[in-house]
C-alpha positions in Angstrom: 191.3 35.3 44.3 192.2 34.3 47.8 191.4 37.8 49.0 188.0 37.8 47.4 187.3 34.3 48.9 188.3 35.5 52.4 186.1 38.6 52.1 183.1 36.5 51.0 183.6 34.0 53.8 183.9 36.9 56.3 180.6 38.4 55.0 178.9 35.0 55.1 179.8 34.4 58.7 179.1 37.9 59.9 175.8 38.4 58.0 174.2 35.0 58.4 175.2 34.3 62.1 174.4 36.4 65.1 177.5 35.7 67.1 176.3 37.5 70.2 173.3 35.3 70.3 175.3 32.1 69.5 177.9 32.8 72.3 175.2 33.8 74.7 173.3 30.5 74.1 176.6 28.5 74.5 177.4 30.2 77.8 174.0 30.6 79.3 173.0 26.9 78.7 176.2 25.7 80.4 175.6 23.7 83.6 177.9 25.9 85.7 176.1 28.8 87.4 179.3 31.0 87.2 179.3 30.5 83.4 175.7 31.6 83.2 176.5 34.7 85.2 179.4 35.4 82.9 177.0 35.1 79.9 174.7 37.7 81.4 177.5 40.0 82.3 179.0 39.7 78.8 175.8 40.3 76.9 174.9 43.4 79.0 178.4 44.8 78.3 177.9 44.2 74.6 174.3 45.2 74.6 173.6 47.5 77.6 169.8 47.9 77.8 167.6 47.7 80.9 164.3 48.9 79.4 162.3 45.8 80.1 159.0 47.2 79.0 156.7 45.9 81.7 153.3 47.4 81.3 149.8 46.6 82.6 148.6 46.5 79.0 150.6 45.0 76.1 153.6 44.2 78.3 156.8 43.5 76.4 157.9 40.6 78.7 155.9 38.0 80.8 154.7 39.6 84.0 155.1 36.2 85.7 158.7 36.7 86.7 158.2 39.9 88.7 155.0 38.5 90.3 156.7 35.3 91.5 159.4 37.5 93.2 156.7 39.5 94.9 155.0 36.4 96.2 158.4 35.1 97.6 158.9 38.4 99.4 155.3 38.4 100.8 155.7 34.8 102.1 159.0 35.8 103.8 157.1 38.5 105.7 154.0 36.3 106.5 156.1 33.4 107.8 158.6 35.7 109.5 161.5 34.0 107.6 163.5 37.2 107.8 164.4 36.3 111.3 166.2 33.2 110.2 169.7 34.2 109.0 170.3 31.2 106.9 166.9 31.6 105.2 167.9 35.1 104.1 170.7 33.6 102.0 168.2 31.1 100.4 165.7 33.9 99.7 168.3 36.2 98.1 169.8 33.4 96.1 166.4 32.2 94.9 165.2 35.7 93.9 168.6 36.0 92.1 167.7 33.1 89.9 164.3 34.6 89.0 166.1 37.9 88.2 168.4 35.9 86.0 165.3 34.7 84.1 164.2 38.3 83.5 167.7 39.5 82.4 168.0 36.6 80.0 164.6 36.8 78.4 165.0 40.6 78.0 168.2 40.1 76.0 166.7 37.3 73.9 163.8 39.5 73.1 166.1 42.4 72.1 168.1 40.2 69.7 164.9 38.9 68.1 163.7 42.5 67.6 167.0 43.7 66.1 168.0 40.7 64.1 166.7 39.4 60.8 164.7 36.2 61.3 166.7 34.3 58.8 169.9 35.1 60.7 168.4 33.8 63.9 167.4 30.6 62.2 171.0 30.1 60.8 172.3 30.8 64.3 170.1 28.1 65.7 171.3 25.7 63.0 174.9 26.4 64.0 174.0 25.9 67.7 172.4 22.5 67.1 175.2 21.4 64.8 177.8 22.2 67.4 175.7 20.4 70.0 175.4 17.4 67.7 179.1 17.4 67.2 179.9 17.4 70.9 177.3 14.7 71.6 178.7 12.5 68.8 182.2 13.1 70.2 181.0 11.9 73.6 179.5 8.8 72.0 182.6 8.0 70.0 184.7 8.4 73.2 182.5 5.7 74.9 182.8 3.5 71.8 186.6 3.8 72.0 186.6 3.1 75.8 184.4 0.1 75.5 185.8 -1.2 72.2 182.4 -1.8 70.8 180.2 -0.1 68.2 177.1 -0.2 70.4 177.8 0.7 74.0 174.1 0.3 74.8 174.7 -3.5 74.7 178.1 -3.5 76.4 177.9 -5.1 79.8 181.6 -4.9 80.7 183.0 -2.7 83.5 180.1 -3.8 85.7 177.6 -2.3 83.3 179.1 1.2 83.6 177.4 2.1 80.3 174.9 -0.5 79.0 171.4 1.0 79.7 173.1 4.1 81.2 175.1 5.0 78.1 172.7 7.9 77.3 173.4 9.5 80.7 176.9 10.4 79.4 175.6 12.2 76.2 175.4 15.7 77.7 175.9 17.8 74.7 177.2 21.4 74.5 175.6 22.4 77.9 177.5 19.6 79.8 174.4 19.5 81.9 172.3 16.3 82.3 171.4 14.1 79.3 167.8 15.1 80.0 168.7 18.7 79.3 170.3 17.7 76.0 167.2 15.6 75.1 164.8 18.5 75.7 166.9 20.9 73.7 166.9 18.5 70.8 163.1 17.9 71.2 162.6 21.6 70.7 165.0 21.4 67.7 163.1 18.6 66.0 159.8 20.6 66.1 161.5 23.8 65.0 163.3 22.3 62.0 160.3 20.2 61.1 158.4 23.4 60.5 161.3 25.1 58.8 161.4 22.0 56.4 165.1 21.6 57.3 164.9 17.8 57.1 168.6 17.0 57.7 168.6 19.2 60.9 165.4 17.6 62.1 166.9 14.1 61.7 170.2 15.2 63.2 168.3 16.4 66.4 166.4 13.1 66.4 169.6 11.1 66.4 171.1 13.1 69.2 167.8 12.8 71.2 167.9 9.0 70.8 171.5 8.8 71.9 170.5 10.4 75.2 168.1 7.5 75.7 165.7 9.7 77.7 162.5 7.5 77.7 160.3 10.2 79.3 161.3 12.9 76.8 160.9 10.4 73.9 157.4 9.5 75.1 156.4 13.2 75.4 157.9 14.3 72.1 156.6 11.4 70.0 153.1 11.8 71.5 153.2 15.4 70.3 154.6 14.4 66.9 151.7 11.8 66.6 149.2 14.5 67.2 150.9 16.8 64.6 150.9 13.9 62.1 147.2 13.5 62.5 146.1 17.2 62.6 148.6 19.7 61.5 151.3 18.7 59.1 151.9 18.6 55.3 152.8 15.4 53.4 156.5 16.2 53.6 156.4 16.8 57.3 154.4 13.6 57.8 157.1 11.7 55.9 159.8 13.1 58.2 157.7 12.2 61.3 157.4 8.6 60.0 161.2 8.5 59.6 161.6 9.8 63.2 159.2 7.1 64.4 161.2 4.5 62.5 164.5 5.6 64.0 162.9 5.4 67.5 161.6 1.8 66.7 165.1 0.8 65.5 166.7 2.3 68.6 164.3 0.6 71.0 164.4 -2.8 69.2 168.0 -3.1 68.1 170.3 -0.6 69.7 169.0 -0.5 73.3 166.2 -3.1 73.8 166.8 -2.9 77.6 165.4 0.7 77.5 162.3 -0.8 76.0 162.0 -3.2 78.9 162.7 -0.3 81.4 160.0 1.8 79.8 157.5 -1.0 80.2 158.4 -1.4 83.9 157.9 2.3 84.6 154.5 2.1 82.8 153.5 -0.8 85.0 154.4 1.2 88.1 152.3 4.2 87.0 149.4 2.0 85.9 149.6 -1.0 88.3 146.2 -2.2 87.1 147.7 -3.3 83.9 147.8 -7.1 83.4 151.2 -8.4 84.3 152.8 -11.2 82.3 152.2 -14.8 83.5 155.0 -16.8 84.9 155.2 -18.8 81.7 155.6 -15.6 79.6 158.2 -14.2 82.0 160.3 -17.4 81.6 160.5 -16.9 77.8 163.2 -14.2 78.3 166.8 -15.2 78.9 167.1 -14.5 82.6 170.9 -14.6 82.2 170.7 -11.2 80.4 168.6 -9.5 83.1 170.2 -7.9 86.2 169.3 -9.6 89.5 167.4 -6.6 90.7 164.8 -7.1 87.9 164.2 -10.8 88.7 161.9 -12.7 91.0 163.4 -15.1 93.6 162.6 -18.1 91.4 164.1 -16.4 88.3 167.3 -15.7 90.3 167.5 -19.3 91.2 167.0 -20.2 87.5 169.7 -17.7 86.5 172.1 -19.2 89.0 171.5 -22.7 87.7 171.9 -21.6 84.1 175.2 -19.8 84.8 176.4 -23.0 86.6 175.6 -25.1 83.6 177.3 -22.5 81.3 180.4 -22.9 83.5 180.3 -26.7 83.2 180.0 -26.4 79.4 183.0 -24.1 79.2 185.0 -26.5 81.4 184.0 -29.4 79.1 185.0 -27.3 76.1 188.3 -26.5 77.7 188.9 -30.2 78.5 188.3 -31.1 74.8 190.8 -28.4 73.7 193.3 -29.7 76.2 193.1 -33.3 74.9 195.2 -32.6 71.7 197.8 -31.0 73.9 198.0 -34.1 76.1 198.1 -36.4 73.1 200.9 -34.3 71.6 202.9 -34.5 74.8 202.5 -38.3 74.9 203.3 -39.0 71.2 205.8 -36.2 70.7 203.9 -34.8 67.7 203.3 -31.1 67.1 200.1 -29.2 66.8 199.5 -27.0 63.9 196.4 -25.2 65.1 196.7 -22.8 68.0 194.2 -23.7 70.7 191.7 -21.0 71.9 191.2 -20.3 75.5 187.6 -20.0 76.8 186.6 -16.4 77.5 184.5 -15.4 80.6 180.8 -15.3 79.8 179.1 -12.0 79.4 176.5 -13.3 81.9 179.0 -13.9 84.6 179.4 -11.7 87.8 182.3 -9.9 86.2 179.9 -8.2 83.8 176.9 -7.5 86.1 176.1 -4.2 87.7 177.6 -3.9 91.2 175.5 -2.5 94.0 178.5 -0.6 95.3 178.6 2.6 97.3 180.0 5.3 95.0 180.9 8.8 96.1 177.4 10.3 95.5 175.7 7.5 97.4 178.2 7.7 100.2 177.5 11.4 100.6 173.8 10.8 100.7 174.1 8.0 103.2 176.3 10.2 105.4 173.9 13.0 105.1 171.0 10.8 106.2 172.9 9.5 109.2 173.9 13.1 110.2 170.4 14.5 110.2 168.2 13.4 113.1 165.0 14.5 111.2 165.8 12.1 108.4 166.5 9.0 110.4 163.9 6.2 110.0 162.1 8.0 107.1 162.9 5.0 104.8 160.1 3.1 106.6 157.6 5.5 105.0 158.3 4.1 101.5 158.6 0.4 102.2 156.1 -1.7 100.3 155.1 1.3 98.0 155.5 0.2 94.4 155.1 3.6 92.8 157.6 5.9 91.0 159.0 8.7 93.1 157.1 11.4 91.1 153.8 9.8 91.9 154.7 9.5 95.6 155.8 13.2 95.6 152.4 14.3 94.3 150.7 12.2 97.0 152.9 14.0 99.6 152.0 17.4 98.1 148.3 16.7 98.1 148.3 15.3 101.6 150.2 18.3 103.0 147.9 20.9 101.3 144.8 19.1 102.5 146.1 19.1 106.1 147.3 22.7 105.8 144.7 24.6 103.6 146.3 27.9 104.6 149.3 27.1 102.4 147.1 26.9 99.4 147.0 30.7 99.0 150.6 31.7 98.6 152.4 28.5 99.5 155.1 27.9 102.1 157.6 30.3 100.6 160.7 30.0 98.4 162.9 27.0 99.2 160.6 25.5 101.8 159.0 22.5 100.1 159.8 21.7 96.5 162.4 23.6 94.5 166.0 23.6 93.3 166.7 26.1 96.0 165.3 23.8 98.7 167.8 21.1 97.5 170.7 23.6 97.1 170.2 24.9 100.7 170.8 21.3 102.1 174.5 21.9 101.1 174.6 18.6 99.3 177.3 18.9 96.6 175.3 17.6 93.8 172.7 20.3 94.3 175.1 23.2 93.6 177.5 23.4 96.6 175.6 25.8 98.9 177.9 26.8 101.8 177.5 24.4 104.7 177.5 27.2 107.3 174.4 28.5 105.5 172.5 25.2 105.5 168.8 25.5 105.7 166.2 22.7 105.7 162.5 23.3 106.3 161.0 20.5 108.3 158.2 20.0 105.8 160.8 19.6 103.0 162.7 17.2 105.1 159.6 15.1 105.9 158.4 14.9 102.3 160.4 15.5 99.1 163.9 15.4 100.7 163.4 12.1 102.4 161.7 10.8 99.3 164.7 11.8 97.1 167.2 10.3 99.5 165.2 7.1 99.7 165.5 6.5 95.9 168.9 8.0 95.2 170.8 6.4 98.1 169.8 3.0 96.7 170.9 1.0 93.7 171.7 3.1 90.6 168.7 1.5 88.8 166.5 3.7 90.9 168.3 6.9 89.9 165.8 8.0 87.4 163.8 11.2 86.7 160.7 9.1 87.3 161.8 8.8 90.9 162.7 12.4 91.3 160.2 14.7 93.0 161.3 17.7 90.9 158.5 19.5 89.0 157.7 23.1 88.2 154.0 22.6 89.0 154.9 21.1 92.4 157.2 24.0 93.0 154.6 26.6 92.1 151.8 25.0 94.1 153.7 24.3 97.3 156.0 27.4 97.5 153.8 30.0 95.7 150.3 28.5 96.2 147.4 29.0 93.9 148.4 32.6 93.4 151.7 31.5 91.9 150.0 28.8 89.8 147.4 31.2 88.5 150.1 33.8 87.8 152.0 31.2 85.8 148.9 30.3 83.8 147.8 33.8 83.0 151.0 35.8 82.9 153.4 33.3 81.4 151.5 30.7 79.4 148.8 33.3 78.7 151.5 35.8 77.5 152.4 33.5 74.6 149.0 31.8 74.1 147.1 35.0 73.6 149.1 35.4 70.3 148.1 32.0 69.1 147.2 33.5 65.7 150.9 34.3 65.2 152.1 30.9 66.3 152.8 27.9 64.1 155.5 25.7 65.5 155.1 27.7 68.7 151.9 25.8 69.6 153.6 22.3 69.8 156.6 23.9 71.5 154.3 25.3 74.1 152.7 21.9 74.7 156.1 20.4 74.9 157.2 22.9 77.6 154.1 22.3 79.6 154.8 18.5 79.6 158.5 19.0 80.3 157.6 21.1 83.4 156.6 17.8 85.1 160.3 16.6 84.9 162.4 19.2 86.7 162.6 22.8 88.1 163.4 24.2 84.7 163.0 27.9 85.6 165.6 27.6 88.3 167.8 25.6 86.0 168.3 28.6 83.7 168.6 26.4 80.7 165.9 25.0 78.4 163.3 27.7 79.0 165.5 30.4 77.4 165.7 28.4 74.1 161.9 27.9 74.2 161.4 31.7 74.7 163.8 32.5 71.8 161.8 30.2 69.5 158.5 31.6 70.6 159.6 35.2 70.1 161.0 34.3 66.7 157.8 32.6 65.6 155.7 35.6 66.7 158.0 37.9 64.8 158.0 35.8 61.6 154.2 35.6 61.4 153.8 39.3 62.3 156.1 40.2 59.4 154.3 37.9 57.0 150.9 39.3 58.0 
């Protein structure tokens, strides 16, 4: 009996899960570049195939990747970058990332072609379950460390967690929490269409744990459109549940994220009517960090905290009276007196504006670079998110230098992950310091902007203040030629098969929105999951036709 059971289990796990695909996703989505390279090496050893199938007509893979490499090489010739030794390292490294995209999408396409669709779906179920387990373990660890059920309201340890709790929920990729959020956003749409309600809700819970306001906004906007135009009654019901979970999270679990989202909205749309002074005073200023308060509100907070301390002193005096009476009369006290605890609103529990290791490195970097000194003056008095300022910088530069509109400034010269890597800042990937390369236009614009926000208080360390964006990268480093190539030969590659797409359509819209957040192609992470789901969707509907 045991033998039969073991055989059945073995058949189940070997025939319902594509383990090559599962392991490849786990490794390739890992934050470490060396692990990604190991994933590519392993999959090509197990599945050696280099027939990419690029053709002028009915090409097997998107032509966008080879074209963007060609544009990078053309720019290197046009701008004579080949004469700069350090830039050669940037160029080769950057092209290597694009080649990595080609190698990964080729293997994903192969596995979709050779594997039953149901097996791929089960493999994705296992992947998201493992990711949910790791995310839940990270959250439980935070609960144990803080000694509270809801770390999103925990203000101890100088607000180490509190509103930033979601930043620690990185999932199976161990990348940023934004990466985890986007992966689960794709999962929600995928499982919604597969009518796998438990998995859709599981992905929703993990997404909410990451507390990524921008990803939440984008996803739930897409879900609202799906609810109105393109879902069944069952799917509408699950979407309603997802919206309910979001409302509960924003109202009860992490209300400070609700406030933060409102502040960001006001910055993007400054014409919106601000609350009056009377309305602002309705909130308990003691629960709000000083950085979010006006000068009058800080004075009010200081006065209230002083009154709180007097009340605690009075309470302590009252508790000490029985002890004094007992000492004078010689009587005993049956009840154990309680000692007053420090207020959650006291300085002990407030976020410190200290200089951590990352901020220290950024400040030292600024002081060491002559071209960056004094740049902070450029951003004084500008009450806009960093992304909005970045687009203003891009627009201003291209208007002043129309020649750059054709093919851009070249790989790693204005707005890209490679441009940040080449600075040799550790957080950007540890590029060797002897190979440091910083283009003056990058230093004057996006680099100085990034350093302005991320060398300040941690509250400003948000993706809304990061200049990162795929569209910005394509426009400034590859020009209109790169942007058109992306539109026709990447988006068009999938969009032209719209008749074979179901859940692929909302996934495509999600990706287009997420490209405003970061340099996702160079990240070698979320794009590969999108491509897997799109190839799967096309195959499923082709087989059903």
